[in-house]
Residue frames as qw, qx, qy, qz and C-alpha x, y, z in Angstrom:
[[0.761, 0.018, -0.614, 0.209, 140.25, 150.97, 156.42],
 [0.582, -0.793, -0.006, -0.178, 140.19, 150.99, 160.23],
 [0.352, 0.610, -0.589, 0.395, 143.46, 151.35, 162.13],
 [0.871, -0.462, -0.160, -0.039, 144.44, 148.91, 164.89],
 [0.160, 0.716, -0.565, 0.378, 147.35, 149.49, 167.24],
 [0.870, -0.281, -0.381, 0.135, 148.84, 146.70, 169.36],
 [0.065, -0.816, 0.329, -0.471, 150.36, 148.25, 172.47],
 [0.865, -0.246, -0.349, 0.264, 152.83, 146.68, 174.89],
 [0.488, -0.801, 0.025, 0.346, 155.43, 148.00, 177.30],
 [0.382, -0.581, 0.443, 0.567, 158.58, 147.88, 175.15],
 [0.687, 0.644, -0.048, -0.333, 157.28, 147.08, 171.65],
 [0.000, 0.607, -0.780, -0.152, 159.92, 144.38, 171.40],
 [0.099, -0.072, 0.992, -0.004, 158.07, 141.06, 171.60],
 [0.269, 0.431, 0.829, -0.235, 154.32, 140.56, 172.14],
 [0.348, 0.741, 0.180, -0.545, 153.05, 143.65, 170.32],
 [0.140, 0.544, -0.643, -0.520, 155.43, 142.92, 167.43],
 [0.151, 0.060, 0.981, 0.107, 154.16, 139.34, 167.22],
 [0.319, 0.600, 0.627, -0.381, 150.58, 140.59, 167.28],
 [0.276, 0.718, -0.181, -0.613, 151.29, 143.11, 164.54],
 [0.019, 0.351, -0.842, -0.409, 152.93, 140.44, 162.40],
 [0.181, 0.265, 0.947, -0.009, 150.05, 137.98, 162.71],
 [0.292, 0.685, 0.445, -0.498, 147.36, 140.64, 162.34],
 [0.219, 0.621, -0.402, -0.635, 148.95, 141.97, 159.15],
 [0.004, -0.154, 0.939, 0.309, 149.20, 138.44, 157.76],
 [0.107, 0.380, 0.913, -0.103, 145.65, 137.45, 158.70],
 [0.091, 0.797, 0.552, -0.229, 143.76, 140.73, 158.52],
 [0.280, -0.353, 0.217, 0.866, 145.87, 143.21, 156.51],
 [0.044, 0.344, 0.673, 0.653, 143.14, 143.27, 153.86],
 [0.295, -0.737, -0.581, -0.179, 140.67, 144.60, 156.44],
 [0.429, -0.882, -0.094, 0.171, 142.72, 146.67, 158.91],
 [0.393, 0.720, -0.378, 0.429, 145.77, 148.90, 158.90],
 [0.852, -0.473, -0.191, 0.119, 147.85, 147.29, 161.66],
 [0.264, 0.713, -0.418, 0.498, 150.62, 148.89, 163.72],
 [0.764, -0.456, -0.390, 0.237, 152.36, 148.28, 167.03],
 [0.112, 0.727, -0.293, 0.611, 154.01, 150.48, 169.63],
 [0.610, -0.268, -0.618, 0.417, 155.13, 150.53, 173.23],
 [0.317, -0.931, -0.179, 0.000, 154.78, 152.80, 176.19],
 [0.325, -0.767, 0.457, 0.312, 158.62, 152.75, 176.02],
 [0.727, 0.561, -0.380, -0.114, 161.16, 151.48, 173.47],
 [0.743, -0.479, 0.466, 0.039, 163.17, 148.36, 174.28],
 [0.125, 0.516, -0.746, -0.402, 164.44, 147.45, 170.81],
 [0.829, 0.131, -0.359, -0.409, 163.50, 144.34, 168.85],
 [0.677, -0.390, 0.599, -0.171, 163.71, 140.98, 170.60],
 [0.239, 0.453, -0.785, -0.348, 165.79, 138.52, 168.55],
 [0.175, 0.060, 0.974, -0.132, 164.00, 135.48, 169.97],
 [0.479, 0.549, 0.436, -0.528, 160.61, 136.93, 169.05],
 [0.409, 0.632, -0.409, -0.515, 161.92, 137.49, 165.53],
 [0.037, 0.296, -0.944, -0.138, 163.21, 133.91, 165.39],
 [0.291, 0.243, 0.892, -0.245, 159.99, 132.21, 166.49],
 [0.492, 0.635, 0.191, -0.565, 157.89, 134.40, 164.20],
 [0.294, 0.550, -0.649, -0.435, 160.13, 133.44, 161.28],
 [0.133, -0.057, 0.989, -0.037, 159.53, 129.79, 162.22],
 [0.377, 0.501, 0.678, -0.384, 155.79, 130.50, 161.89],
 [0.438, 0.442, 0.580, 0.525, 156.29, 132.02, 158.46],
 [0.006, -0.963, -0.249, -0.100, 155.91, 135.66, 159.53],
 [0.613, 0.202, -0.132, 0.753, 158.92, 137.90, 159.05],
 [0.268, -0.890, -0.255, 0.267, 159.48, 140.85, 161.35],
 [0.542, 0.010, 0.223, 0.810, 162.23, 142.22, 159.10],
 [0.062, 0.488, 0.274, 0.826, 161.75, 145.96, 158.86],
 [0.508, -0.763, -0.375, -0.135, 159.93, 146.15, 162.19],
 [0.364, 0.311, -0.430, 0.765, 161.42, 148.42, 164.85],
 [0.339, -0.541, -0.642, 0.424, 160.61, 149.34, 168.42],
 [0.034, 0.393, 0.131, 0.910, 158.70, 152.60, 168.70],
 [0.053, 0.310, 0.647, -0.694, 156.44, 154.49, 171.09],
 [0.234, 0.701, 0.674, -0.010, 152.88, 155.54, 170.43],
 [0.017, -0.851, -0.029, 0.524, 154.08, 159.14, 170.16],
 [0.206, -0.413, 0.632, 0.623, 156.11, 158.18, 167.10],
 [0.227, 0.340, 0.851, 0.330, 153.08, 157.03, 165.10],
 [0.170, 0.078, -0.096, -0.978, 151.08, 159.65, 163.26],
 [0.464, -0.201, -0.568, -0.649, 147.33, 159.68, 163.05],
 [0.596, -0.251, 0.409, -0.644, 144.48, 158.31, 165.07],
 [0.107, 0.070, -0.990, -0.056, 143.36, 154.75, 165.74],
 [0.649, -0.281, -0.341, -0.619, 140.00, 153.07, 165.77],
 [0.909, -0.381, -0.151, -0.073, 141.20, 150.36, 168.17],
 [0.081, 0.654, -0.694, 0.291, 144.06, 149.88, 170.59],
 [0.931, -0.197, -0.294, -0.085, 144.68, 146.33, 171.73],
 [0.203, -0.739, 0.584, -0.268, 146.83, 146.22, 174.85],
 [0.857, 0.131, -0.496, -0.047, 148.71, 142.93, 175.07],
 [0.532, -0.016, -0.642, 0.552, 150.16, 143.34, 178.56],
 [0.367, -0.744, -0.527, 0.186, 148.89, 144.62, 181.89],
 [0.376, -0.445, -0.031, 0.812, 151.39, 147.46, 182.10],
 [0.066, 0.118, 0.470, 0.872, 150.37, 148.84, 178.70],
 [0.253, -0.616, -0.690, -0.285, 146.70, 148.48, 179.66],
 [0.416, -0.712, -0.390, 0.410, 147.24, 150.44, 182.87],
 [0.294, -0.545, 0.126, 0.775, 149.38, 153.09, 181.15],
 [0.362, 0.458, 0.621, 0.522, 147.58, 153.41, 177.84],
 [0.026, -0.176, -0.064, 0.982, 147.21, 157.10, 177.03],
 [0.423, 0.591, 0.517, -0.452, 143.78, 158.54, 176.37],
 [0.147, -0.045, 0.647, 0.747, 143.08, 158.40, 172.66],
 [0.455, 0.350, 0.266, -0.774, 139.86, 160.21, 171.71],
 [0.724, 0.383, -0.179, -0.544, 137.47, 158.21, 169.56],
 [0.423, 0.370, -0.827, -0.025, 139.47, 155.03, 170.06],
 [0.884, -0.336, -0.038, -0.323, 138.16, 151.81, 171.58],
 [0.019, 0.575, -0.793, 0.199, 140.63, 149.98, 173.85],
 [0.949, -0.099, -0.205, -0.220, 140.54, 146.20, 174.12],
 [0.233, -0.666, 0.691, -0.159, 142.76, 144.33, 176.57],
 [0.981, 0.071, -0.168, -0.065, 144.09, 140.85, 175.84],
 [0.300, -0.789, 0.535, -0.050, 147.00, 140.01, 178.11],
 [0.915, 0.246, -0.308, 0.090, 149.74, 137.55, 177.21],
 [0.787, -0.513, 0.070, 0.336, 152.65, 136.27, 179.29],
 [0.148, 0.927, -0.333, -0.094, 155.96, 138.13, 178.90],
 [0.949, 0.190, -0.177, 0.180, 158.52, 135.70, 177.43],
 [0.391, 0.581, -0.447, 0.557, 161.61, 137.70, 178.49],
 [0.436, -0.542, 0.409, -0.590, 160.36, 137.85, 182.07],
 [0.950, -0.140, 0.104, -0.258, 159.41, 134.15, 182.15],
 [0.920, 0.264, -0.143, 0.253, 162.76, 133.05, 180.73],
 [0.001, -0.903, 0.334, -0.272, 165.08, 135.37, 182.65],
 [0.546, -0.574, 0.594, -0.137, 166.39, 132.57, 184.88],
 [0.946, 0.196, 0.258, -0.007, 166.54, 129.89, 182.18],
 [0.269, -0.633, 0.576, 0.441, 169.83, 128.91, 180.56],
 [0.479, 0.109, 0.814, 0.309, 168.80, 126.30, 177.98],
 [0.151, 0.234, -0.327, -0.903, 168.01, 127.99, 174.66],
 [0.276, -0.221, -0.832, -0.427, 165.42, 125.37, 173.65],
 [0.211, -0.540, -0.725, 0.372, 163.56, 125.85, 176.94],
 [0.015, -0.458, -0.085, 0.885, 163.62, 129.60, 176.37],
 [0.203, 0.097, -0.573, -0.788, 162.38, 129.30, 172.80],
 [0.190, -0.370, -0.906, -0.079, 159.60, 126.95, 173.93],
 [0.052, -0.598, -0.502, 0.623, 158.18, 129.78, 176.06],
 [0.111, 0.404, -0.254, -0.871, 158.39, 132.21, 173.15],
 [0.184, -0.065, -0.833, -0.517, 156.68, 129.68, 170.87],
 [0.107, -0.496, -0.833, 0.220, 153.86, 129.11, 173.36],
 [0.046, 0.623, 0.256, -0.738, 153.16, 132.84, 173.63],
 [0.107, 0.262, -0.554, -0.783, 153.47, 133.23, 169.84],
 [0.161, -0.232, -0.909, -0.308, 150.89, 130.47, 169.33],
 [0.056, -0.593, -0.668, 0.446, 148.53, 131.99, 171.92],
 [0.086, 0.527, -0.059, -0.843, 148.72, 135.34, 170.12],
 [0.152, 0.093, -0.740, -0.649, 148.09, 133.73, 166.73],
 [0.119, -0.399, -0.909, -0.014, 145.07, 131.81, 168.10],
 [0.008, -0.629, -0.470, 0.619, 143.56, 134.93, 169.69],
 [0.119, 0.514, -0.227, -0.818, 144.03, 137.00, 166.53],
 [0.148, 0.162, 0.894, 0.391, 142.44, 134.37, 164.29],
 [0.036, -0.740, -0.648, -0.177, 139.16, 136.19, 165.06],
 [0.271, -0.063, -0.139, 0.951, 140.39, 139.78, 165.24],
 [0.264, -0.382, -0.322, -0.825, 137.02, 141.23, 164.14],
 [0.650, -0.525, -0.535, -0.122, 135.30, 139.34, 166.97],
 [0.576, -0.261, -0.368, 0.681, 137.95, 140.49, 169.45],
 [0.115, 0.037, 0.022, 0.992, 137.32, 144.07, 168.36],
 [0.287, 0.465, 0.616, -0.567, 133.54, 143.64, 168.53],
 [0.401, 0.465, -0.324, -0.720, 133.13, 143.92, 164.75],
 [0.616, 0.069, 0.780, -0.088, 131.07, 140.97, 163.60]]
């Protein structure tokens, strides 16, 4: 089974969402993990909107790539910072698919429903992109 790593800056939101959807949709075909270039802790709003979509992030935790053993066949960077700072991983193919950063986009917002709407939009964009994970990875 090939290993896929979703990489983001803090491994708190987008990469966790991607891991959750990829496991749900493609766990029979790929071993799926996520990590960050840094650790920011889990984002409660990301957990909430994923739960709404029927994907639990219970048991997930923020970690760096250095904390995951083994090699990867693919690294999917889900933000520009992770793409620019992705370490060299021999034998690994890197694919970049950038998504907006919900915490950054909602930093000035006060209304919780407006904030969650941003998280839901990004969640849905991630789910749509990962619907064809083999195509994204170039495995047809």
